C-alpha positions in Angstrom: 147.5 127.5 110.3 146.9 131.1 109.9 144.6 130.2 106.9 142.3 127.9 108.9 142.0 130.7 111.4 141.0 133.4 108.7 138.4 130.7 107.5 137.2 130.4 111.0 137.0 134.3 111.3 135.0 134.5 108.2 132.1 132.7 110.0 131.2 136.0 111.3 129.8 137.0 108.0 127.1 134.2 108.4 125.8 135.2 111.7 122.2 136.4 111.9 120.3 138.1 114.8 117.0 136.6 115.6 114.0 138.2 117.1 115.3 137.9 120.7 118.4 139.6 119.9 120.5 136.4 120.0 123.5 135.7 117.5 122.6 132.6 115.3 125.0 130.7 113.1 123.8 127.6 110.9 127.0 125.4 109.9 127.5 122.1 108.2 129.4 119.7 110.3 131.7 117.0 108.5 132.6 113.8 110.0 129.3 113.1 112.0 128.7 109.2 111.9 126.6 108.4 114.8 124.6 109.8 118.0 127.9 109.7 120.0 129.4 112.4 117.4 126.1 114.6 117.9 126.5 114.3 121.7 130.1 115.2 121.5 129.6 118.4 119.3 126.5 119.6 121.4 128.1 119.0 124.8 131.4 121.0 123.7 129.2 124.0 122.5 127.1 123.9 125.5 130.0 124.1 127.8 130.7 127.7 126.4 129.3 130.2 128.8 127.7 132.3 126.1 125.9 129.5 124.0 122.3 129.2 124.7 121.2 126.5 122.1 123.0 123.9 120.0 121.6 121.4 118.0 122.9 119.3 115.4 120.8 117.3 112.9 122.0 113.8 111.9 120.4 113.5 108.7 121.3 117.0 107.3 124.6 117.4 109.4 123.1 120.8 109.7 124.2 122.6 113.3 122.2 125.6 114.5 124.0 127.8 117.4 122.5 130.6 119.3 124.3 132.7 121.6 124.4 135.8 123.8 127.0 138.2 122.5 128.3 139.6 119.2 129.2 138.1 115.5 132.9 137.9 116.7 132.2 135.0 118.8 131.5 132.8 115.6 135.2 132.2 115.3 135.3 130.5 118.9 132.3 128.6 118.0 133.8 127.0 114.9 137.1 126.5 116.7 135.5 124.7 119.5 133.8 122.3 116.8 137.2 121.8 115.2 138.8 120.8 118.5 136.5 117.7 118.7 137.9 116.5 115.5 135.1 117.4 113.0 135.3 119.7 109.9 133.1 122.7 109.8 131.7 124.9 106.9 129.1 127.2 106.2 125.8 125.3 105.4 125.4 124.4 102.0 123.0 121.9 100.7 125.2 121.1 97.5 128.0 120.3 99.5 125.8 117.8 101.6 124.7 116.4 98.4 128.0 115.7 97.0 129.1 114.3 100.6 126.0 112.1 100.2 126.8 111.0 96.8 130.4 109.9 97.9 129.0 108.1 100.8 126.6 106.1 98.6 129.3 105.2 96.2 131.4 104.0 98.9 128.9 101.9 100.1 128.1 100.4 96.7 132.0 99.6 96.1 132.1 98.0 99.8 128.9 95.8 99.0 130.4 94.9 95.7 133.7 93.8 96.9 132.2 91.8 99.6 129.9 90.1 97.2 132.7 89.2 94.8 135.1 87.9 97.8 132.2 85.7 99.3 131.2 84.1 96.0 135.0 83.3 95.3 135.7 82.1 98.9 132.4 79.8 99.1 133.5 78.0 95.8 136.9 77.3 97.6 135.2 76.2 100.8 132.9 73.9 98.8 135.9 72.2 97.5 137.5 71.8 100.9 134.3 70.4 102.4 133.7 67.9 99.7 137.1 66.3 100.3 139.3 64.8 102.9 142.9 65.6 104.1 143.9 62.0 102.7 142.6 62.5 99.3 143.5 66.2 99.1 146.8 66.4 100.9 148.1 69.0 103.5 149.7 71.0 100.7 146.6 71.4 98.7 144.6 72.2 101.9 147.1 74.9 102.7 147.1 76.4 99.4 143.2 76.8 99.4 143.5 78.3 102.7 146.1 80.6 101.6 143.9 81.7 98.5 140.8 82.0 100.7 142.9 84.5 103.0 144.3 86.2 100.0 140.9 87.2 98.9 139.2 87.7 102.4 141.9 89.9 104.0 141.8 92.9 101.4 138.0 92.4 101.0 137.5 92.6 104.9 140.0 95.6 105.2 138.0 97.5 102.5 134.4 96.3 102.8 134.6 96.6 106.8 135.3 100.2 106.9 131.7 101.3 107.5 131.6 99.0 110.5 135.3 99.5 111.8 134.8 103.6 111.5 131.6 103.5 113.3 132.9 101.0 116.2 136.0 103.2 116.7 133.9 106.2 116.8 131.7 105.2 119.6 134.6 103.3 121.5 136.6 106.8 121.6 133.6 108.1 123.7 133.4 105.0 126.1 130.2 103.8 124.6 129.4 100.8 122.2 127.0 99.7 119.5 126.2 96.7 117.4 129.1 97.5 115.2 131.5 96.8 118.0 130.9 93.1 118.3 130.5 92.7 114.6 134.0 94.4 114.0 135.7 92.2 116.7 134.0 89.0 115.5 135.1 89.7 111.7 138.6 90.6 112.7 138.9 87.8 115.1 137.9 85.3 112.6 140.4 86.6 110.1 143.2 86.7 112.8 142.3 83.1 113.9 142.1 81.9 110.6 145.6 83.7 109.6 147.1 82.0 112.6 145.7 78.5 111.8 147.2 78.8 108.1 150.4 80.0 109.4 150.6 76.9 111.5 148.9 74.2 108.8 145.8 73.9 110.8 142.8 72.2 109.7 140.4 74.9 109.6 140.1 78.5 108.6 137.2 80.9 108.9 137.7 83.3 106.1 134.3 82.5 104.6 132.4 83.3 107.7 133.9 86.6 108.1 133.3 87.7 104.5 129.7 86.4 104.4 128.9 88.1 107.3 130.2 91.5 106.1 128.1 90.7 102.9 124.8 90.6 104.6 125.0 93.2 107.0 126.4 95.8 104.3 122.9 95.1 102.5 121.1 96.4 105.5 123.6 99.2 106.1 122.8 100.4 102.4 119.2 100.2 102.8 119.4 102.2 106.1 121.6 105.1 104.1 119.0 105.3 101.4 116.3 105.8 103.8 118.2 108.6 105.4 119.1 110.1 102.2 115.5 110.5 101.5 114.8 112.1 104.8 117.4 114.8 103.8 115.6 115.6 100.6 112.3 116.6 102.3 113.7 119.8 103.9 115.8 120.4 100.9 112.8 120.5 98.6 111.1 123.0 100.6 114.1 125.2 100.9 114.3 125.1 97.1 110.9 126.9 97.0 112.3 129.9 98.7 115.2 130.0 96.0 114.6 132.3 92.8 113.9 136.0 92.4 111.0 138.4 93.1 110.2 141.7 91.6 109.9 144.5 93.9 108.4 148.1 93.2 110.7 151.0 94.2 109.5 154.2 95.4 110.0 155.9 92.1 107.5 153.2 90.4 110.4 151.4 88.6 110.6 147.4 89.1 113.7 145.5 90.2 114.4 141.8 90.5 116.0 140.7 93.9 116.8 137.2 95.4 113.6 136.0 97.5 116.1 135.6 100.4 116.6 139.4 100.4 113.1 140.3 100.8 112.3 142.3 103.9 109.2 143.3 105.9 107.4 146.4 104.2 108.9 145.7 100.6 106.2 146.1 97.8 106.2 143.1 95.4 104.5 142.5 92.1 103.4 139.1 91.5 102.5 138.3 87.8 99.7 135.5 87.2 101.1 132.1 87.4 104.1 133.0 89.7 104.8 131.8 93.0 104.1 134.2 96.2 107.7 134.8 97.2 107.0 135.9 101.1 104.3 135.8 103.6 102.4 139.1 102.4 99.2 141.1 102.4 97.4 142.2 99.1 97.8 146.0 98.1 95.9 146.0 95.1 94.5 143.3 92.6 91.8 140.5 92.7 92.9 137.1 92.0 92.8 133.4 92.9 95.6 131.5 94.8 96.4 128.1 94.6 96.8 127.1 98.3 97.2 123.3 97.9 100.9 123.2 98.8 100.1 124.9 102.0 96.3 123.6 102.8 96.5 120.4 100.8 92.9 121.5 99.3 92.3 121.6 95.6 90.0 124.6 95.5 91.7 128.1 94.7 90.9 130.8 97.0 89.7 134.0 96.1 91.9 137.1 97.4 91.6 140.7 97.2 93.0 143.9 98.8 93.8 143.1 102.6 93.9 139.4 102.4 97.0 137.6 103.6 98.8 135.2 101.3 101.6 132.9 102.1 104.9 132.0 100.5 104.8 129.0 98.5 101.2 129.6 97.0 100.6 130.3 93.4 99.0 133.3 91.9 96.7 131.9 89.3 94.1 134.6 87.7 95.7 138.2 87.7 98.7 140.2 88.8 98.7 141.1 92.6 100.7 144.0 94.2 101.6 142.7 97.8 103.3 144.3 100.8 105.9 141.8 102.5 104.8 141.0 106.3 107.4 138.5 107.1 111.1 138.2 105.7 111.8 135.2 103.9 113.4 133.2 107.1 110.3 134.1 109.1 107.7 132.7 106.3 105.3 129.9 106.7 107.5 127.8 104.7 110.6 128.5 106.8 108.5 127.6 109.7 107.4 124.3 108.2 111.1 123.6 107.4 112.2 124.2 111.1 109.4 121.8 112.4 110.5 119.2 109.8 114.2 119.5 110.9 113.0 119.4 114.6 111.0 116.4 113.9 113.8 114.7 111.9 116.3 115.3 115.1 113.8 113.5 117.2 113.8 110.4 114.9 117.6 110.4 114.6 117.8 109.7 118.2 115.7 106.8 118.1 117.6 103.8 119.4 117.3 100.6 117.2 116.4 97.4 118.6 119.6 95.7 118.0 121.7 98.4 119.5 119.7 98.4 122.5 120.6 94.8 123.0 124.3 95.6 122.4 124.4 97.7 125.3 124.5 94.9 127.7 125.3 91.9 124.9 128.7 93.5 123.8 130.3 94.4 127.1 129.4 91.0 128.5 130.8 89.0 125.3 134.1 91.0 125.8 134.5 90.6 129.4 133.7 86.9 129.0 136.3 86.3 126.3 139.0 87.9 128.4 138.1 86.2 131.4 138.2 83.1 129.4 141.8 83.8 128.2 143.2 84.8 131.6 141.4 81.9 133.4 142.9 79.1 130.9 146.3 80.9 130.8 146.6 81.4 134.7 144.7 78.6 135.9 144.2 76.1 132.9 147.8 75.2 132.8 148.1 76.1 128.9 150.3 78.5 126.9 149.3 82.0 125.7 148.6 80.6 121.9 146.3 78.2 123.4 144.5 80.5 125.6 144.0 83.0 122.8 142.6 80.6 120.6 140.0 79.4 123.2 139.2 83.1 123.9 138.8 83.8 120.1 136.6 80.7 119.9 134.4 82.3 122.4 134.2 85.5 120.4 133.4 83.3 117.2 130.7 81.3 119.0 129.3 84.6 120.4 129.8 86.8 117.2 126.6 88.3 117.0 125.8 86.9 113.6 122.2 85.9 114.4 121.8 89.1 116.7 123.0 91.2 113.7 120.6 89.5 111.2 117.7 89.4 113.8 116.5 92.8 112.6 117.7 93.4 108.9 116.5 89.9 107.4 113.1 90.7 108.8 113.1 94.1 107.5 114.1 93.0 104.0 111.5 90.3 104.0 108.8 92.6 105.2 109.8 95.2 102.8 109.7 92.7 100.0 106.4 91.3 100.8 104.9 95.0 101.0 106.7 96.0 97.5 104.7 93.3 95.9 101.4 94.5 97.4 102.8 98.3 96.0 103.7 99.5 99.5 107.2 100.8 99.8 109.0 101.0 103.0 111.6 103.6 102.7 112.8 103.9 106.5 114.7 101.0 108.1 112.8 100.9 111.5 109.5 101.9 110.0 107.7 98.8 110.6 109.0 98.6 114.2 107.4 101.8 115.1 104.3 101.3 113.3 103.8 98.2 115.3 103.4 100.3 118.5 101.0 103.0 116.9 97.7 103.5 118.8 96.6 106.6 117.1 96.4 107.2 113.5 96.0 110.9 112.0 94.4 111.1 108.5 94.2 114.1 106.1 91.1 114.2 104.1 91.8 115.5 100.6 93.9 113.1 98.6 94.1 110.7 101.4 90.7 109.5 102.6 89.3 111.1 99.2 90.6 110.8 95.8 91.3 114.6 95.5 89.5 114.8 92.0 86.1 116.2 92.1 83.2 114.4 90.3 79.8 115.8 88.8 77.1 114.5 91.2 74.0 115.4 89.3 74.9 114.3 85.7 71.4 112.6 85.4 69.6 116.1 86.0 71.9 118.0 83.3 70.9 118.0 79.7 73.8 117.4 77.0 73.2 121.0 75.7 73.8 122.5 79.1 76.9 120.1 79.9 78.2 121.2 76.4 78.0 124.7 77.0 79.5 124.4 80.4 82.4 122.3 79.4 83.1 124.8 76.4 83.0 127.8 78.5 85.4 126.2 81.2 87.8 124.6 78.7 90.1 127.2 79.1 90.2 127.4 82.7 92.4 125.5 85.4 89.8 125.4 88.1 89.4 121.9 89.4 85.8 122.2 88.8 85.8 123.2 85.2 88.4 120.1 84.6 85.7 117.9 86.2 83.2 119.0 83.7 85.5 118.6 81.0 86.1 115.1 82.0 82.4 114.5 81.8 81.8 115.8 78.1 83.3 113.9 75.4 81.6 115.5 72.5 82.6 118.8 70.4 83.1 122.1 72.0 81.3 125.4 71.3 83.4 128.3 69.8 82.7 130.8 72.9 83.7 134.4 72.5 85.4 136.9 74.7 85.9 134.3 77.4 87.1 136.2 80.5 87.7 134.8 84.1 86.6 136.7 87.3 88.8 135.7 90.3 86.6 134.5 92.9 83.5 134.7 91.0 83.6 132.6 87.8 84.0 132.7 84.2 82.1 134.6 81.3 82.0 134.2 77.6 79.4 134.8 74.6 77.9 132.4 72.2 75.2 133.0 69.6 75.0 136.9 71.0 74.0 135.5 74.5 76.2 136.2 77.5 77.0 133.0 79.3 78.4 132.7 83.0 79.6 130.0 85.0 80.6 130.5 88.6 79.5 130.9 92.3 75.9 131.1 93.7 76.2 134.9 94.4 77.7 135.8 90.9 75.4 134.1 88.5 73.0 132.0 90.5 70.0 132.5 92.4 71.0 134.0 95.7 67.5 133.6 97.3 67.5 129.8 96.3 67.3 127.4 99.4 70.2 125.4 100.2 69.4 121.8 100.9 70.9 121.0 104.3 72.2 117.5 102.9 73.9 119.3 100.2 75.4 122.1 102.1 78.8 120.4 102.1 78.8 120.1 98.1 80.8 122.3 95.9 78.5 123.9 93.1 78.8 126.0 89.7 76.0 127.8 88.5 75.0 128.3 85.0 73.4 131.4 83.9 72.2 132.5 80.2 71.5 136.0 79.6 71.1 137.1 83.2 68.8 133.8 83.9 70.0 131.3 86.4 69.6 128.0 84.5 70.9 125.3 86.8 73.6 124.4 89.2 76.3 121.6 89.0 76.8 119.7 92.2 80.4 118.2 92.8 82.0 116.2 95.5 85.3 114.6 95.8 84.7 110.9 96.5 86.1 108.7 99.1 88.4 106.1 98.2 86.5 102.8 97.6 87.9 100.9 100.9 88.1 104.0 103.0 85.2 103.0 105.1 86.6 99.3 105.4 89.8 100.6 106.4 88.6 102.7 109.1 86.5 99.9 110.5 89.6 97.5 110.3 91.9 100.1 112.1 89.2 100.3 115.1 89.0 96.4 115.2 92.9 96.5 115.5 92.7 98.9 118.4 93.8 102.0 116.6 92.0 105.4 117.1 91.5 107.2 113.7 91.7 111.0 114.1 90.6 113.4 111.1 92.7 116.6 110.6 91.9 118.4 107.6 92.7 122.1 106.2 89.2 122.0 104.6 86.0 123.6 106.0 84.6 122.1 109.4 81.3 121.3 107.8 82.9 119.1 105.2 85.3 117.4 107.5 82.6 116.4 109.8 80.5 115.3 106.9 83.4 112.6 106.0 84.2 111.7 109.3 80.5 110.8 110.0 80.4 108.9 106.6 83.4 106.9 107.7 82.6 106.5 111.4 85.3 108.7 112.8 84.5 110.4 116.0 87.5 112.7 116.6 87.5 115.5 113.6 89.0 118.9 113.2 88.7 120.9 110.1 90.2 124.6 109.1 93.6 123.5 110.5 97.0 125.2 109.3 100.4 123.1 109.1 101.2 124.3 112.6 97.9 123.5 113.9 98.3 119.8 112.8 101.6 119.6 114.1 100.8 120.9 117.3 97.7 118.4 117.8 100.3 115.7 117.1 102.7 116.9 119.5 100.1 117.0 122.1 99.0 113.5 121.5 102.7 112.3 121.8 103.1 114.2 125.1 99.9 112.6 126.4 101.7 109.2 125.7 100.3 108.0 122.5 102.1 106.4 119.7 101.3 108.4 116.4 101.2 107.7 112.8 100.2 110.1 110.3 98.8 109.6 106.6 98.7 112.5 104.5 99.7 113.9 101.1 100.1 117.4 101.0 102.6 120.1 102.1 100.7 121.3 105.2 101.0 117.5 106.3 104.7 117.5 105.7 105.7 118.7 109.3 103.5 116.2 111.0 104.7 113.4 108.7 108.1 114.1 109.6 107.3 114.5 113.3 105.1 111.5 113.7 106.3 108.2 115.2 105.8 106.7 111.7 104.3 108.4 108.4 102.6 107.1 105.3 101.9 108.9 102.2 99.9 107.8 98.9 101.9 107.5 95.7 99.8 110.9 94.5 101.4 112.8 97.5 103.7 116.0 96.4 107.4 114.7 96.2 108.4 116.4 99.4 105.8 114.8 101.6 106.7 111.3 100.1 110.5 112.1 100.7 109.6 112.9 104.6 107.2 109.6 104.7 108.6 106.3 106.1 106.0 104.3 103.9 104.5 105.1 100.3 101.6 103.3 98.9 100.7 103.0 95.4 97.1 103.1 93.9 93.8 104.2 95.2 93.4 101.8 98.2 93.8 103.0 101.6 93.8 99.3 102.7 97.6 99.6 102.2 97.7 101.3 105.7 96.1 98.2 107.5 98.2 95.9 105.2 101.2 97.6 106.6 100.3 97.7 110.1 99.6 93.8 110.0 102.9 93.1 108.6 104.6 95.6 111.2 103.1 93.5 114.1 104.1 90.1 112.4 107.4 91.5 111.7 107.9 92.5 115.4 107.0 89.1 116.6 109.5 87.5 114.5 112.2 89.8 115.5 111.4 89.1 119.3 111.6 85.3 118.3 114.9 85.9 116.5 116.4 87.7 119.6 115.1 84.9 121.6 116.7 82.3 119.3 119.8 84.2 119.3 119.9 84.4 123.2 119.0 80.8 123.6 121.7 79.7 121.2 124.3 81.5 123.4 123.0 80.1 126.6 123.9 76.6 125.4 126.8 77.4 123.1 128.8 79.9 125.3 129.5 77.5 128.2 130.8 74.8 125.9 133.0 77.3 124.4 134.4 78.9 127.8 135.4 75.3 129.1 137.3 74.5 125.8 134.8 71.7 124.6 134.4 73.6 121.2 136.9 73.8 118.5 137.0 77.1 116.0 135.6 75.0 113.3 132.5 73.8 115.4 132.3 77.5 116.8 132.2 78.7 113.1 129.6 76.0 112.3 127.5 76.8 115.4 127.5 80.5 114.5 126.6 80.0 111.0 123.9 77.4 112.3 122.3 80.1 114.6 122.1 82.4 111.7 120.5 79.9 109.4 117.9 79.4 112.1 117.2 82.8 112.5 117.0 83.5 108.6 114.8 80.4 108.4 112.4 81.7 111.3 112.3 85.2 109.5 111.1 83.5 106.3 107.8 82.8 108.0 106.8 86.2 106.9 106.7 85.1 103.5 103.9 82.7 104.3 101.7 85.3 106.3 98.3 85.4 105.2 96.6 88.2 103.7 
């Protein structure tokens, strides 16, 4: 006990003080299985008089606590959590990964055991169904029932653990979810079957119990994979803030320190090609910064003394000396992580359709079974075993097989249909949320456009000019230089003394001539008129011996079906909104071409997130389609999120749906599938309820045997499955 208390006392070393003077502690909580666990932990902490904030994230198991007082109170905070029955440790992403790996392994084992048991028991059941008692004999029938039971009972005990643990965890808190009737139905079917076998009964229902577990474990495993992907999004961002940075000491020497130890006012040296370690201001040096991870735009940004640079961006052209303006935990990347975790917390509280039905369905079924037992025992003139059999028959016939399959079967079929169309659905309830969307937020670069600039005026460029430009830009990583290289397939010239001037262009020599390629101001004609229709284009000027020769015009082209997709979205009643980190004039040009009325440019990640939050507060259901880091918080916080396969990994991890290829029409395809899937789910619930309306009274009044109950239960499931398969015949 003393060792445990010492471990709790050690948590004071992990306490930080925020800008408001409050003590903050981040912990990892073990044993969290459901929303009831979250509510229990948060409520216990909020009852402490000094605690001002407590939030537990279901996906990451990360608990953030803030309080008024000193670090010594960390011991009481940790001890309070432990008293609720949960383990608590310092937050460690590696430990979470290990726990997640173990959980996945257990689910795979449960699924494998259930599949093995179901296959073997069904072979025995077929033998029983294909013969009669006169041919088979009572002894052979009992032997087959015992064999089924010997396979089923350990399989149910092992494979049912995910449902049994979940059911027990909510029952302890006086609540219920869909796992409660599933657990009771499975256990009830096994117990009745065992009772039947012990008394040489004609029927046993081991096959029904194991098959139900097998199908439901498939859905549970898919749900786990979706939550694991969600956890990876924030972890990828946090990984960007690991590593070392070079600080400049007062005596002029250099020292490597962990990025997390950077404080405001420190001087940092960032070599060419390295990532900016913290939000900073340029002290000296001129370079270009790759801001694509933050803004989503492909064009580098020139920076000089006095300019602000953000953590996570990359220094491309020359060394920079910086002064840190924000500590690591206050950087833009940290803010993005906080936004994503806040958004994920909101999604974790999303109540699934099946669990909403369980709120009234489960208590009603349990009450009905109890009333049936007491009614037959007290007033029906039967003994206790007979009354129990009738009550269990009620549980069997009302076992929510159809209700439990209503959602996952449609989800699996819908996901499979979209997969064939190169659309990956990663979140279990993504389609349900997509069906309710009325507003869709669209990023520009890489989403509406391809994200690869192309040369527009190739017809006006001679082969000699293109060869010179491609040769000069061959060593540059600039996107426009790469676009020129793609246009030229011939031999390259041997350029001499090639130098890159950050923010201006590139210079070299060939045949004793100085050749420049870059901005209009640096090597073009400053006085040349700019065509209003081309003001939104990107350009590179070519200069030979101080004489401007011509300019190359570039444009990032729209996806081939972008305009058609926007028109289809409007026809479906969805309002498209363009949010871009690019210049306002460029965003407006793209919006005009596509017919989008609502457009905003020059937005930061926080601006996009706030715009999304404003729409949601106004009652809109919002989808986000984006591919950059600046889209990641909005993608995590929207009602549903979609990313192209070209998106950076962390954005795909946060997204609910990922589409392959260059066709934006995947968005409307997913929406139509979501609408039809929602219709089928509602029909499945209606069929399940209709089945219960007719079947339950028959069971309550004793007109149904357990065998008929099992057949009816299986039949209702088959009807639901057959209705769900209509999705495979959906047009489009």
